N, C-alpha and C positions, 0 to 999 in steps of 0.2 A: 559698357556692356558686361561687367566682370561677375555679375550677379551680387546679390545683397550678403552671403557667408564671406566672400571675400572683401567685401567693404567693411563689413563690420572688423574682421580680422586686422584690416589696413588700420581702423579708427583705434582699436584695442594698441595696437604697435607704436602708430604715429601720433594719435592724437592725446589718447591716454598715458602714454608711455609704460605700458604695463610690459610682462616678460610674455611675447608670443614666440614659439620655436621657429628657426629660419623656415621661411616659404618662398614661394615663386608663385605669383597668380598667370595664369596661359590663357587669355580669352581663346575660345573655339574657333572664333573666325579668323586668329591669327597662325593657326596652324592648319587647321581644315579647311577644303572645300566640298559642299554637299551636293550630291545628285540624288534623285529618287532611288535611285538602283543600288549605288554605293556611295562612300565615302572616301575621297582622295585627300591626301595629306600635301600640303605644301612643305616639300622635302628641304628646302634650302631655311626655312623657319625651324623645321624640326630639327636637323642638323645643329644650327644653332643653338637650340635649345638643350639637345643632349650634350653639345660641346660644357656650355653654362654649369650643367649637373655635374658632371665628371670633375670640373675644379672644383666644386663646392665637397666632392667627396663624399656625399651622404651615401652611408651603405645601408641603410635602411629608410623607407619613405613610407606617406601615406598618399593616396590620390584621393580628393574630396571634389564633390559635384559643388559647383557654386553657381545658382540659378538664378535668374530675374523676378522670379514668382516668389522663392521662399524666404523665411525669416523675417515676414512681413508682421504688420502690427495688429492685421487680422487674421490670417492664415499663415501658419509655420512651415504647414508641407513637411514637418517633422519625420524621417524616416524614409521618406518617399524618394530621395536621390541617394543615386550611389556612393559609399565609401569604401576606400580599400585600403587598408592598414598592415602596416608591419611586412611591407613587400620589399623583397631584394632588388636594388635599382639595376635597371638594364636598359638598353634603347627598346628592347622587344617590350618590356614591360611598362615604357613609357609610351609606346602606340598601343599598345593591348588598352590599359586603363585610360587613355584619352579616350578612345574609341565607347569604351565602357560606359564613361560618366557622359559623355554627348547623347549616347542612346538613352539614358536615363532621364534626360529631360524632356523627352518625348514618349517615354512609357505609357500603357494602360493605367496601371496606379496612379500616377500623376493626375490623369484625366480626369479617371474616378474622385480622385480626393478632391480636386480644382471644383467637380460638378456636386458633390457632396456638400462643399461650403459656399457654394457661390462665388468660386474666385476664379479669376482668369490667368491663365499659364501665359506667360509672356516669352516671347523667342528670344535666344542668347543667352550668355554665362560665361563660364570659365571652368577651367579644373585648377585647384590649389595644389600643388605638389608642396609636401613640406617634411622636414627632417623629422624624423622619429624621436619622440621624447617618451623613456620610459621611467613613469614615477612609480613610486611605491604605494601611493595612495591615491585614487581617482576617482571622480565620478560627476554630478552635476548640482548645481545650486540654483535653486528657485527662489528666487528674490521675495515674493509675497506668497504666503500659504491661506491666506484669509483668515487669518488670525493674529496679523501683525510678524510673525515670525518669518526666519529666511529658513528655508526646508533644503537640507543638504543630505544627499544621497550619493554612499559611496561605498568604494570594498579597497580592499588591501592589495591593489593590481594596479598594470597600467593600462587595464581595458576601461573601457566606458560601460559600466555596469547597466546603466538604463537602456542604453542600445543595445548591448549584448544578452538583455534579460537575463541577466545573472542575478544570484542574491546579493543582498543589499543592506548595507545599515545605515540608521539614518541619524540625524542630529538636526534639532531646532535651536534656532538661535534667534531671541527677542530682538528685534529691531530698534526698539529703543533703550537698549542695554547690551549693544554689541561687544563694547569693549570689556563688559565683565561678566560676558557668557563663560559655561564651564566649557565651553568647545576648545579644543587645542590652539595653542595660539595662531597657527598657519591657517586657521578655518575663520579666525578672528580676523586676521587679515584679508583674506578672501571674502568675508562678508562687508568689510570696510569698503574695499573695491566695488563692491556688488551695490551698494546704497551709492557711491557716487556713479556707476554706470546706470543705474534706475533713475537716477535725477537728470542725465543726461540726456537718457532716451524718452524720459517722459513717461515711462510704463514700467511695470515690473518685467524683468529679465532674468532669462536662465542662461547658465555658465557652466561650459564645460570645460574641466580643469583636471589640471593633474601636479602632484608633488612628489619631490624624490628624497625628501630630508632635507633640502638645502634652497631649491629654488621652485618658486611655486610659478607654475606655466598656465597659460589662460589659451586654451584652443579652440573655442568659440563664444561668442555672445551672439543673441537675439532677443525679440520682445515676446515677451511670455504673453503669450495669445491665449492660454486657457487661463482665466482666475478664477480663484475658489471663492465665490461669495457664495454660493450654498454652504452649508456646515449641516451638521450632526450633532444632536445633545441627546444623553440618554441617562433618564433618572429611573432609580428603583426605591420602592419604599417598604421592600419586605421587612426591615427592622425597624425602619422609624416611626411606621406606622402603629406600633405597639403604643408609642409613646403621643402621638399625634394621630388618632384614628378620624377616619371621615372628615368632615370641614373642619378647618382651623381659621379662627379669625385673623384680621389683618394684624392687629397690634401685636398677638402672641408671634407672628412668623417673621415680623420685622424686629420683635425683642430676640427671637433666637439667632436669628442670621447674623448679628453682629455678636452675639455669644460664640458660635463656631467659628466664625472667620477670627477671633481673638485667641482663643485658646491651644489652637493647635498650633500656629506659629511660636507661643511661649511653651509647648510643650518640645516642638522642634529646637527652639534655641536651648531648652533645658539638656537635650542631649547632645548637644553640640554641632548644630546644624548653623553653618554661618548666616548674618544676617545677608549678606550678599546673596545667597541662595534662597534665603525667603523671601528677599525683594523680587526676585525675578519668579516666585509663584505666589505673588500678590493676588493675581487673578484665580488661582486655585482656592485659596482660603476663603476670599470673597463670595464664592460660589459653589461653599461644602452643599448647600440646599437648592431645591426647587419648589417652586409653589406654582401647581398647575391644577386649575378646577377647584381652587378653594383647598388644596389638600398638599400635606409637606411630604416631599420626596427627600432622598441623598441626590448629588449630583454623582453618580458613581463613577464616572472615568475621575475624578477629581478626588475620590476616596482613594483610589487606586495610585494615583501622582503621589498624594501624600504617605503612603503606606510604603512607595518605593523611595522615600526620604529614610525610612529608618532603616538602617545597617542591618543585612540579613539577607539571606539568598531564598527563604520560603515565606516570607512575610504575607505574599499574595494567598497562598494556600492557606495559612493559619486565620487570615482576615477573612476568608472566604467561610470556612469552617465555624467562624464565630458568626459572620454575618449573614449567611446563607441568602445570597442575591440570587434572583430568577436566574441569569445567567452567568456563569462562570467566565472569570478573564485570567485564568493563571496562566495561559501560555503565552502573554503578551507580556509576562516579565523579562526585563532587559537584563542579559548579561553581565554580571558585575565582575571586574577586573579586580583581582585583590592587589593593588598598588599600595605602597604606604601609606597613603593617605586615607584609603579605604581600610585598610587595618586599623590604623588609629583610631578611626570613627567606630569602627566594631568595637574596639577595647573599651572606648570611653562609654558607648552605650552600654557595655555589659555592666562596667562599673557603677553607671546610674541606676540600672535596673536591678543590682544587687541591694540598691540602698533604698528599693522603692517601700519596704516595710517600714524602715525608719521614717522614710519622708512621709507616709501617711500617717504615721503617729503625730508628727510636727505638724500636719496640715489640719488634722481634726482640731489639735488646740489652737492653732491660730483661727482656724474656722469660726471657734466655739467663742472667742474673746471677740472677734469680729461680727458675728452676727449677733452676740448680746447689744452690742453698742448700735448696729444698726437698727435694731428692734426700737430703740429709745427715739429714733428720728421718726416721730410718729407724725402723720398728715392734719391732725386735730389742731384748728386754729392758724394754719400757716397758708400763703397764696399758693397757686398753682405753679409758678415760677419755682418755688421753694421746692415744692414735692417733686417735678420734675428732676430738678439738681440732685436730689435725695436719690433717687432712682439711678441716677446716672452714677452717682458716688458709689452707691451699692453696688452695682454691677462691676463697676473698676474694682473697688475693694476684695471682690469674691473673685472676679477673673485671676487678678493678681496670684491669688494663690492654685488656679485649678490646672496647671500645667501638673500637679501630682496626681491625681484623679485621673487625666488622659493618661499617663505613664503606667499608670494600675490597669488601663481597659489594654494598654499593649501587652502588660504583664500576663491580663488573662487570655488574650490573644494568642500570645508565645505559648506560654504553658499549657493552656487548653489544646492548642493546637498540636504540640508534642506529646500530650498524655494521650489524646484522641488516636494520632497514628501510632502510637505504641501497643496501646491496648488493644486496640482493634487487630492489629496484627497478629498479637500472641494471645487474645482473650477473647471474651463475646461483648456483646453489645451490655449487657447486666453490667459486667464487671467495670466498664467504662462508665455505667451511671452510677453505681456505688460509688465508686470513687470522685464523682464530683459532689456527694453529699456530704454535709458534716458542717453547717456554719457554726463559727464561736461566737462572733457577735450576732447579737439577735434585732438589728435594726429593721430586719423585714417580718420577723415572727414576732417579736416582741408587742407590737399593736394589735397581733391576733390574740395573742395568750392575754392581755389586758381587756379585749373586748370581752373574751370570755368571761372575765374574771366581772366585769361590770355587768355581764348579765345574770349573773349569779348573785351580785348584789341587789341587782334591781329585785330580783325574784325573792329575795331575802326581804326586801323593805314591803314589796306588794305582795305576799302571798298567792300564788295561783295566777300571777298575772302574765298573759301572753301577748298583749298586745299594749300598742302605746296609750290607746282609749282607757284600757283597766289603768293604768297607770295615773291618767289624768284626773279620773274619779276619784283615787285614793286621796284621802288627805296627807299622805306622804310626799303629794307630787314634787314639792320645793325640794324634797331631799333627794328625789330621783335627778332632778334639773343640777343638784349641785354636785350629785357623783360623775354626772354624764360632763360637765364642764371641768371636772378635775382631769377626766381622760381627755378631753380636747387639748387640755393646756400643752401636754405632752406631743400630740399627736395629730395638732390641728392640719399640718401640711398633708397629711395622707388621705387623701382624696381620689375620688375617680377621675382620670384624666387630668391628673394633678398639674401635668407640664403644660398644659392649656390657660392662660392667665384668665380666660372666659370663664371656665369651667365654676359653677357654684359649689362650695366647699362645704362639706359635710358638718362642719364644726359650726356652721352660720347657721342649721338647723338642728339641735339637741335631739326633736323627735326621732330624726334619721338616724342619728347614733344609738338612739335607746332601740330603734326595731332592731338594727343590725342585732344588738347585744342579746335581745331577747330569744334571737334565733341561734345564738351560741351559748357555749357554756364551757369552762375551764376544763372539766372533768375530761373531756373527749377531746381537748387540743392536748392535755396532760398525755393523754393513753397513746394519742397517735405519734407526739413528738419523742416519745420513750420507747417506741419500736426500734429495733438494732436489727441488720444482718451482718453476720460476720464477712469481714472482707477477706475475698481472697490473699494469699501473699503474693508479693511483687519484689523483683530486684530493687538494689538500692538505687539505682538512677530511676526508676520509674517511681519508687517511693517519695524520693526527691521533687521530681516533677509533679506528683499528683499533691504532694504537699503545697508546694507555690502555686498550683492553678488554685485549689481551695482557698489558699490566706488571698489571693487576688479576687475571686468572687465573694469572698467576705467583703472585703475592702469596698468592694463595687457597691454592694449594697448598701452600705453605710453611705456612699458618695451621693447614692441614689436618694436619699431620703435627705441629705445637705441639699441636694439640687433642688428638691421639692421645697424644702424651707425658702429658700431665696424665692423661688417664684411666687410663694405666697405673699412674703413682702412686697413684691412687683406688682402683684396683681391688687393686693388691698390698696397700694399708692394710687394707682392710676386708675381704680375707682374713686379715691377721694378726687383725683383730677376732674373725673368726669361728675362729681359733684357739683363742682365748681363751673364745669361748661352748662351744665345743664341750668343751674340757676341765672347763667347769662344767656340762656336762649340758644347757645350753641350747637347742642345736642337736647334730644327731646327728653330723655330718661341718663341717670349715670350710667348703666351697662351698656349703652350706645359707645362710650368710649372705646370699648373693644374693637368696632368696625374700623376704627383710626389705625393708622401705622405711627411709631415713633416720630417719625421724622416731620407727618402733618401734625402731629400734637404740639411738637417742638415750635413749628412754625408761626402756629395761633398762639401759645403761649408768650413767645418773643418778638412778634409784631413783623414776620415774614411772609404771612400768607396771604395769599390772592383777595380771600374774601375770609369774614371771619363769622361764617356759620357753617356748619356741615351738617345741615338737615338733610338736603337732597343728596349728597355724598354718603348718608347712611342708611335713607331709606333705598337707595339703590344699591348697596351691598347689601342688605339684607334680601331683595328680590333675587339677588344674585346666588348669594347662600343657599336660599330654597331652590335653586334649580341647580348648583352645586349638588346638593345633598342627595339629589334623585340618579344623578349621571352615574354611569357603570365608568370606573375607572381602573383599569387592572395594574397590579403591582410595580410593573415596568412599563414606563413608556418614552418612546422615542419622538424627536422632531426632528423635519429635516426642510430645511430652506434658506433664502436668504434672510429670513427672519425665524430661525428653529423655531421656538415653542410657538410660534402662531399656527403650526402644522403637525398636529400630535395624533400618534395613533398609537394603540396599544400593542406592546411588545412582548407578550406573554401568550404562550400556548397554554390554553384552557387545559388543566388537568381534570379527567374524568374520574377520577379517584376521589371515590367519597367514602370508602371504606378502608381506606389503609394511609396511615400519618407516619408521621414522626416520635416513636415511642418516648416520652422524656422521664417518666418515671414509674416504676416498676408496679404491676399489680394487675389484678384481673376482678373485674367486677360486671355482675349483671343489675340495672336498675331501669327504672323509668327517666326519661328525658325530660330536661326542661331549657327549652331554647330562650336565650335573654339575649336581645338586641340593645337593649339602653337599660344602663343601671339602676336599680330599684332597690333602695334598703328594705322595703316591705316583703321581698319574696323570701320564702322560705324554700331553702333547696337543701334541706336534711334527707340523707338517704337516697338522693337524686343525682343524675350524671348532668353537669350544667354544660351546655354547649354555646359558645361566645365568638365573636369576630376574634377578639383579643383579651387579655388581663394584663393591667400595669398594676403597681404597688395597690393602689386604692381598690382597685377592684379586689384583691384578694382577701378583705374585709367581707364578701359577700360568699365566698365558697369555702369558708373553714369548715361546714357541715357536710358539703357535699360530697356524696360516693365516689366521685371521678369528677374530670375537667376533660373537655374537648375543645381546642379553638381553632381558628381557621389560620391563625399567624404564629410564628413563632419559632424556637429553637431549644436547642439542649443549655442555651445561657439566658434564655427568657426568664423575666420574671416569676410566671407562671410554672416554669419548670423547675426552678430553684426551690420555692416555696410549697410544691407540689411532694417534691422529694422530701422536704425537711418534715412534712406532716403525713407522709407516707400515703398519699393520695395518687392513685392512677392516673397520668395524664398524657394526653396526647396532642400534640399541635400539627399544624402545616395542613388542615384539610379546607382547601378555601371556599367551598360551597357546604361547609358542615350546616350553616343557621338557616338554608334555606332548602338542602336535602332533607334534613331532620325537623321532626314536628314535636312538639311540646306534648308527651304522652305515648311516644312510640318507646320500645322496651327494648334496650339494646344490652351485648355483652361486649364489653371494651379491655384491650390486652394494653395497657402502659408499657410495655417492653417491646412487644412487636408492632405496634401502632394500629393492629388491626380492628375493627368494628362491626360488629355481626350483629344485626335487626331481626332480633326474634318476634314473630308475630304470633306463633302459636301461643295459644291462651294456657293450655297445659304447662307449655316452658316457664310462663312467666311465674304461675302458683308454684 
């Protein structure tokens, strides 16, 4: 009748041979007799016990209750029974704390806990008298946190931080790689013993422990009664929805998921993160994205994990400045100790970062060579297995290089963060935007320039032509087609939603390119691009930071175009597989291939599939896609439960602000609004304010003649903001309900600096 706490201590010492500070277990029945009115001590037993303790010469001791009902597999009774630590030993203290421990077994709090948990309070127990152990680090280990990690909570003190409710630090040790973990050696030893105890108890355990720099002491062990089977996940689409707006089909998602899982470990290895550490974060890299109701999200917590692997103390702040997630998490940044290893990592990272410009030029040359050779791997005349193999080869050849564009993204993140911090502290928002302007490479601007030139050419071939129909009626139609094809040879990858494999390419329909060109002209482009505003002077450090930020943004735009080129190759190749599948009756039409995942396509091609037609699967996914299109999904979504993604809820406070957003390109204009929810090359937006959900690189082909641009999503580094600044088009981003609040024909005044929009209803004001 000594109670479970005492039994567990004895097992730790005698069965498992672990170090437990010296202790004596005293059953209550051995030293006290109890009556209803009072407690009576067995004085002879008490004197013998006191004599034994005096001989041990323990100056400081703890008295802890060990009850029959506590530390069970179903109910722990944690914190319900009294413990008294760091007490000076005396006979008076012995009597006092034996009584206190005994009375705690019958307390009202214990009875209430038992009733709440459906447990039974069994009579009996003991008091544990133990020599104090003063560790320099103490805490509790939970052997299972629900994600396959041991959770260690500790502080630099001898006190139990969980019981005393003091501030604590946390470490998570992967159970499948305890020896390889980044925790201190003594914690890895603790974790190994915890794993052994978990197996012996047949249940996760929690362990109270202390460490004095030499000795690891086990103070308590018990079954872990609260198993964290429920978990939460949070996804944010603020940034990625610009590239993958609305519903994205399964093939695209399966394709990009492997891309993200590959390029970030490659980048981190480039900057010196060890393979051991990368292996520990394998699950993070495999889950950079989420796929909810047919939409692509960032698994935002995993992005913070990746950012934390990059040397530097302000990376989360810079990351949020660049990404602009719905909710910030900067305060969760862990403190980084500048030990020798950290200093070496920072120096290596800064050295690699300083080479970003050289590495980017090197990437461009290597990419050009590989892209040219990959273009030769035409799907014509080859079978489906060969095409699939070529796609995977293409992906591998490109991803081998892609650590450099990710490095450049980090360069953008850091220098943009520094620039914004410095300029907004000493200067205005206008100065900040001015110093983001000035691309030297024209990867994003050149297609717009050439589109205007094509428009001029078409109008010179067929004077007076304003529509594609007029061109078709002309005897010079063949020349118009030739000029248009010449344009698409260079810019075939530039198309609306260009990173969705299923997107119909503008280059596939020359008439669409012609329609866009006829609404554009080179003169207007040249006038806008030549506009300049004098830059205010900056100190030397700020000038350097601004130059680095602009160069990085410049390269980022080039890499975006390279990425679109690769996606174009993959899309064409998968469509060729779709041709083969359709001819075999596996799917109905070629474009149905986009409703299958890469893995499903591979199993069909290589003979691993459950069945060899996907007709019903495609039909089902088409129905679901139509349902997803009508579903309302916020930019931030949280799932909680045993299977978290099954229980989703919108986690975004809807902003009522539809008259103010983020000004990202200076200028004020009053004009008629045109709301566009789907890309239409036949639209004329000349002299109007274009309002859209988003603008990716392909969409910019539409807005070169716009008087202004307003989008529901975006930030100062979005493509719409970058191009608008270069063309001196006022732009406002980040107004979530803009396309529903405003209607085509409304007349508004917008200010691309302040982000304010004023609806003008007075007809006189319009004129």
